[in-house]
C-alpha positions in Angstrom: 0.0 0.0 0.0 1.5 3.4 -1.1 1.9 6.2 1.4 0.0 9.4 0.5 2.3 12.1 -0.9 0.8 14.7 1.4 1.7 12.6 4.5 5.4 12.2 3.3 5.6 16.0 2.7 4.1 16.8 6.2 6.5 14.4 8.0 9.5 15.8 6.1 8.6 19.4 6.9 8.1 18.5 10.6 11.5 16.9 10.8 13.2 19.9 9.3 11.5 22.3 11.7 12.2 20.1 14.7 15.9 19.5 14.0 18.4 22.0 15.5 21.2 23.4 13.4 24.2 21.1 13.4 26.7 23.9 14.3 24.6 25.4 17.1 26.6 26.1 20.3 25.0 25.2 23.7 23.5 28.0 25.6 25.4 29.2 28.6 22.6 28.2 30.9 22.6 24.7 29.5 26.4 24.4 29.9 26.1 25.6 33.5 23.6 22.8 34.2 26.4 20.3 34.3 27.5 21.9 37.6 24.2 21.1 39.2 23.6 17.8 41.1 22.0 15.2 38.9 18.9 13.6 40.5 16.6 10.8 39.5 13.1 11.7 40.6 10.9 8.7 41.6 7.9 10.4 43.0 4.9 8.2 44.0 3.6 10.1 46.9 0.2 11.8 47.3 1.2 15.3 46.2 3.8 14.5 43.6 3.9 16.9 40.6 7.0 16.2 38.5 6.6 19.2 36.3 6.1 21.5 39.4 9.3 20.2 41.0 11.3 20.6 37.8 10.2 24.2 37.3 10.6 25.2 41.0 13.9 23.4 41.8 16.0 24.9 39.1 19.2 24.2 41.1 18.7 20.4 40.5 19.5 18.7 37.3 16.7 16.1 36.7 17.7 13.1 34.6 15.5 10.2 33.4 18.2 7.5 33.9 19.0 6.4 37.5 22.5 5.2 36.6 23.5 8.8 35.6 22.2 10.4 38.8 24.0 11.3 41.9 20.9 11.0 44.1 17.8 8.8 43.7 14.8 10.7 45.3 12.1 8.1 46.2 8.9 9.5 47.5 6.0 7.4 48.9 3.0 8.0 51.0 0.3 6.3 53.1 -3.0 7.4 54.6 -3.2 8.6 58.2 -6.1 7.9 60.5 -7.5 11.4 60.0 -7.6 11.1 56.2 -4.3 12.9 55.6 -1.1 11.6 54.1 2.2 10.6 55.7 4.8 11.5 53.0 8.2 9.7 53.2 11.0 10.8 51.0 14.2 8.8 50.8 17.4 10.3 49.4 19.6 7.5 48.2 23.1 8.4 47.2 24.6 6.8 44.1 28.2 6.4 42.9 30.6 8.4 45.1 27.7 9.2 47.4 26.4 5.7 47.8 27.2 5.8 51.6 24.7 8.7 52.0 21.1 7.7 52.7 18.6 10.1 54.3 14.9 9.8 55.0 12.4 12.6 55.8 8.9 12.0 57.0 6.2 14.7 57.0 2.4 14.6 57.5 0.0 16.5 55.2 -3.3 17.1 57.0 -6.6 15.9 55.6 -7.7 19.4 54.7 -4.7 20.2 52.5 -5.3 21.0 48.9 -3.1 19.3 46.2 -1.2 22.6 45.8 -0.3 22.5 49.5 0.8 18.9 49.3 3.0 19.5 46.3 4.6 22.5 48.1 5.3 20.3 51.0 7.0 17.7 48.7 9.1 20.5 47.2 10.2 21.6 50.7 11.1 18.1 51.7 13.2 17.6 48.5 14.9 20.9 49.1 15.8 20.1 52.7 16.9 16.6 51.9 19.3 17.7 49.1 21.1 20.1 51.4 23.4 17.4 52.7 24.4 16.4 49.2 25.3 19.9 48.0 26.9 21.2 51.2 30.6 21.7 50.6 30.2 21.9 46.8 30.5 25.1 44.7 26.7 25.1 44.4 26.4 25.8 48.1 27.7 29.3 47.6 24.7 30.1 45.4 22.1 28.7 47.8 20.5 30.4 50.8 18.4 29.2 53.7 15.2 31.1 54.8 13.2 30.7 58.0 9.5 31.4 58.5 8.6 31.9 62.1 5.3 30.5 63.2 2.5 32.9 64.1 1.2 33.0 67.6 -1.8 30.9 66.7 0.3 28.3 65.0 2.6 28.0 68.0 -0.2 27.7 70.5 -1.8 24.9 68.4 1.2 22.7 68.9 1.5 23.0 72.7 -0.6 20.2 74.0 -3.9 21.6 72.8 -6.8 19.2 73.4 -8.6 17.7 70.5 -12.4 18.2 71.0 -13.0 15.3 68.6 -10.7 12.9 70.4 -9.1 11.9 67.1 -12.4 10.9 65.5 -12.7 11.8 61.8 -16.0 11.7 59.9 -16.6 11.9 56.2 -20.0 12.0 54.4 -20.1 12.1 50.6 -22.6 11.7 47.8 -22.7 12.2 44.1 -23.8 11.1 40.6 -22.8 10.7 37.0 -24.8 10.7 33.9 -24.3 10.5 30.1 -26.5 9.7 27.1 -27.3 9.9 23.4 -30.5 9.5 21.4 -30.9 5.8 22.0 -29.0 5.3 25.3 -29.1 6.9 28.7 -27.1 6.1 31.8 -27.4 7.5 35.4 -25.3 6.6 38.4 -25.9 7.7 42.0 -23.7 6.9 45.1 -23.2 7.9 48.7 -21.0 6.9 51.6 -20.4 7.6 55.3 -17.1 6.9 57.0 -15.9 7.3 60.5 -12.5 6.4 62.0 -10.2 6.8 65.0 -6.6 5.9 64.6 -3.8 5.9 67.1 -0.5 4.1 67.3 -2.1 1.6 69.7 -5.4 1.0 68.0 -7.5 1.6 64.9 -11.3 1.7 64.6 -13.0 2.2 61.2 -16.6 2.2 60.2 -18.0 2.7 56.7 -21.2 2.4 54.6 -21.3 2.8 50.8 -24.3 2.4 48.4 -24.3 2.6 44.6 -27.1 2.5 42.0 -26.9 2.4 38.2 -29.7 2.7 35.7 -29.4 2.2 31.9 -32.0 2.8 29.3 -31.7 1.4 25.7 -34.0 2.1 22.8 -33.9 -0.8 20.4 -34.2 -0.7 16.6 -37.9 -1.7 16.8 -38.7 1.1 19.2 -38.8 -1.2 22.3 -37.3 0.4 25.4 -35.1 -1.8 27.7 -34.3 -0.5 31.2 -31.8 -2.2 33.5 -31.0 -1.4 37.1 -28.1 -2.4 39.3 -27.7 -1.6 43.0 -25.2 -2.7 45.6 -24.4 -1.6 49.1 -21.7 -2.6 51.6 -20.8 -1.8 55.2 -17.8 -2.6 57.3 -16.4 -2.2 60.8 -12.8 -2.9 61.7 -11.3 -2.8 65.2 -7.5 -3.4 65.4 -5.2 -3.5 68.4 -1.4 -3.1 68.0 0.5 -5.8 69.9 4.1 -5.0 69.0 6.1 -4.0 65.9 5.2 -7.1 64.0 1.9 -8.4 65.4 -1.7 -7.1 65.6 -5.1 -8.5 66.3 -8.6 -7.4 65.4 -12.3 -8.0 64.7 -14.0 -7.5 61.4 -17.7 -7.1 60.7 -18.9 -6.8 57.0 -22.2 -6.6 55.3 -23.3 -6.5 51.7 -26.3 -6.4 49.4 -26.4 -6.8 45.6 -29.1 -7.5 43.0 -26.8 -9.1 40.4 -25.4 -11.5 43.1 -28.9 -12.5 44.3 -27.9 -11.3 47.8 -30.5 -9.5 49.8 -28.2 -9.2 52.8 -25.0 -11.0 53.7 -23.0 -10.4 56.9 -19.8 -11.8 58.3 -18.1 -11.3 61.7 -14.9 -12.8 63.0 -11.6 -12.2 64.8 -8.3 -12.0 62.9 -4.6 -11.9 63.7 -1.9 -10.4 61.5 1.9 -10.8 61.4 4.3 -8.5 59.4 7.8 -9.9 58.7 9.1 -6.3 58.7 8.4 -3.7 61.3 5.1 -1.8 60.6 7.2 1.4 60.6 8.7 0.3 57.3 5.3 -0.1 55.6 5.9 2.7 53.0 9.0 0.8 51.7 8.2 -2.9 52.3 5.7 -5.3 53.8 5.2 -9.0 54.0 2.0 -9.8 56.0 0.2 -13.0 56.9 -3.4 -12.6 58.2 -5.7 -15.4 59.4 -9.4 -15.0 60.3 -12.2 -17.3 61.4 -15.8 -16.1 61.1 -19.5 -16.8 60.6 -21.5 -15.8 57.5 -25.3 -15.1 57.5 -26.7 -15.1 54.0 -30.2 -14.1 52.9 -31.0 -14.4 49.2 -33.4 -12.4 47.0 -34.5 -15.6 45.1 -34.2 -19.3 45.6 -30.6 -20.5 44.9 -29.5 -23.5 42.9 -29.2 -25.3 46.3 -32.9 -24.5 47.1 -31.9 -22.0 49.8 -33.4 -18.6 50.7 -31.2 -18.1 53.8 -28.3 -20.0 55.6 -25.6 -19.5 58.2 -22.1 -20.9 57.6 -18.8 -20.8 59.4 -15.7 -20.0 57.3 -12.0 -19.2 57.6 -9.6 -17.3 55.4 -5.9 -16.7 55.0 -4.2 -13.7 53.3 -0.6 -13.5 52.3 0.5 -10.2 50.8 3.8 -8.5 50.1 4.7 -5.0 48.8 8.0 -3.3 48.2 9.0 0.1 46.8 12.7 0.1 45.9 15.0 2.0 43.7 14.6 -0.6 40.9 10.8 -0.2 40.9 7.9 -1.6 42.9 6.1 -4.9 43.3 2.9 -6.1 45.0 1.5 -9.5 45.3 -1.3 -11.2 47.3 -2.9 -14.6 47.7 -6.2 -15.1 49.5 -7.8 -18.4 50.3 -11.2 -18.9 51.9 -13.3 -22.0 52.7 -16.5 -22.9 54.4 -15.7 -25.1 57.4 -19.0 -27.1 57.2 -18.5 -27.9 53.5 -14.8 -27.9 52.6 -15.5 -28.5 48.9 -16.8 -24.9 48.7 -13.7 -22.6 48.6 -12.2 -19.7 46.7 -8.6 -18.9 45.8 -7.6 -15.4 44.6 -4.1 -14.3 43.4 -2.9 -10.9 42.2 0.5 -9.5 41.2 1.6 -6.1 40.1 5.2 -5.2 39.0 6.8 -2.0 37.8 10.5 -2.8 37.0 13.3 -0.7 35.5 15.2 -3.6 33.9 18.1 -1.7 32.4 18.8 1.9 31.3 15.6 3.2 29.6 13.9 -0.2 29.6 10.7 -0.6 31.8 8.3 -3.4 32.3 4.9 -3.0 33.9 2.3 -5.7 34.3 -0.7 -6.7 36.4 -2.3 -10.1 36.5 -5.0 -11.7 38.6 -6.7 -15.1 38.8 -9.5 -16.5 40.9 -10.6 -20.1 41.3 -14.2 -20.2 42.3 -15.9 -23.1 44.1 -18.1 -21.1 46.5 -21.0 -19.7 44.4 -23.7 -20.7 46.8 -25.7 -17.6 46.0 -26.4 -18.4 42.3 -30.0 -17.8 41.4 -32.0 -20.9 40.4 -33.3 -21.0 36.8 -32.0 -20.1 33.4 -30.7 -16.6 32.8 -32.4 -14.6 30.0 -30.5 -13.2 27.0 -30.7 -9.7 28.5 -29.3 -10.9 31.8 -26.3 -12.6 30.1 -25.5 -9.9 27.5 -25.9 -7.0 30.0 -24.3 -8.9 32.9 -27.3 -8.3 35.1 -26.9 -11.7 36.8 -24.0 -13.6 38.3 -23.4 -16.7 36.2 -21.8 -20.0 37.2 -18.0 -20.1 36.5 -15.0 -21.9 37.8 -12.6 -19.1 37.3 -12.0 -15.5 36.6 -8.9 -13.8 35.3 -7.5 -10.4 34.0 -4.2 -8.9 33.1 -2.3 -6.2 31.3 1.3 -5.7 30.3 3.3 -2.8 29.0 7.0 -2.6 27.9 8.6 0.7 27.1 12.0 1.8 26.0 13.1 5.4 26.3 16.3 6.8 24.7 17.8 10.1 23.8 18.6 13.0 26.0 18.8 12.1 29.7 17.9 15.6 31.0 14.3 16.4 32.1 14.5 20.0 33.3 12.4 21.9 30.8 8.6 22.1 31.2 6.6 23.4 28.2 2.8 23.4 28.8 1.8 24.6 25.3 -0.9 22.5 23.5 -1.1 20.0 26.4 -4.7 20.7 27.3 -7.3 18.5 25.6 -9.9 20.4 23.6 -12.0 17.5 22.5 -12.0 15.3 19.4 -10.5 17.6 16.8 -10.4 15.2 13.8 -12.8 12.4 14.9 
C-alpha cells in the first residue's frame, strides 16, 4: 500500500522544523547545568507533581536514567487515621555518594489541597538535598530562609486538646450521567465513613451504596431499562500488639441485586503478622493474616441449592507482600477462603503487580489476577435470560476469573528532564474524529 504524498511532505517538513542546526553552540545556561547535582526523581507520593518540581527546583538537574544520577529521590505516602497523608522521601546516594542515605517523613493534614501537598513535597526535597550539596561550589549560590510560626500556629502545637478525640468523619454523595439518542445512563452513590486511629489501635466504620440505571432504545422502538444496585458496610477494630503483630475483629455486610444477595453479613476475629516492622510499611511489607468467622446469608431468590437463607462458618488466609525500591515496585497477594462445614466450597484469589526498571531506559509494567471459584452458593435458580447474560445483570456460574495487562517501554535520547513546556497540552475534545 503506497503512502500518501501529502503525508510524506508533512513528515519531512516537521522533521526539518524540529531538527536544530548542526553547528549550534550550547547556551550558557545549558552548559552551566552540568555543575548542578543530577537527581533521578521517583515520586509516587500523594502530592507529587513532577513538572512543578522541575520548574521550581532549578538548582537540581533532573535526569531520566537512574544510573546517571548522583541521588535517587524516592517519595512514597500512606494514609493517616485522619484522612491525611504521611509522606516519606528517601534520598539514596549513588556512585561516590552511595554511603549517604537520608529519609524525611512529614504529614499532610486531611484538609490540605493538592497545591499545599506539592509545596510540602518541594520543601522536603529541598531540605533533603542540602546534605548532598553542602561543601560543593553550588552551596555558595544557595541560601536558607526561616519562616517563624505565628502566635496561633505556635499555640496549636503546645498540648492543645482535641475536642473530637481523634475521631474523623466523612460524608459524601454524588452522581454521574451520560447519554445519546438511544442510550441513557445514570449513576448515584453515597457513603459515610468514621475512623479513629492511634499508634495503639484503629477503629474504622464505613457504609457505601451505589445505583446504576441504563435505558436502551432498540431498533424496533422497544425500550429496555436495566437497574443495578449494591451496598456494603464494614467495621474494623484493630489492636497493635508490637512492631510485628496485631489482632482485630471484622464485621462486614453487603447487598447486591446481580449477586442475588438480599443481605449478607460476616463477623470474626483476625490476627496479622508482618515480617518487617510496621514502621517500614511505606517501603516494604510481608504480611500474613488469618481469620475465622460466621456468615449469615439471605438471598433475594431461591438458589441452585434451594436456599433462601443460611448461616455458615468459614475461615480465610491472606498472604501479601509489597516493596517500593530504587529498581521499581512490586505487589503480590494470595487469598484463600473456605466454608468449614462444606470444605469443597472454597475460593482462591491471586494478584501480582510489578513496575520494573530492567536496564537503562527499559521498563516493564504488568498486572495479573486469577480466581478459582468453588463457593458460588448464591447463584439464582433457573435459566438466565438473554438480556441478563449480555448485559451482565446476573451472576453466572463459572469456575474461574482472570484479568491482566502488560506494557513494555524503551526510552532513549537526552537524559535531561529539566524543561517544562505546557503549550498545547490541554485536551480540547475530538479535533479530527
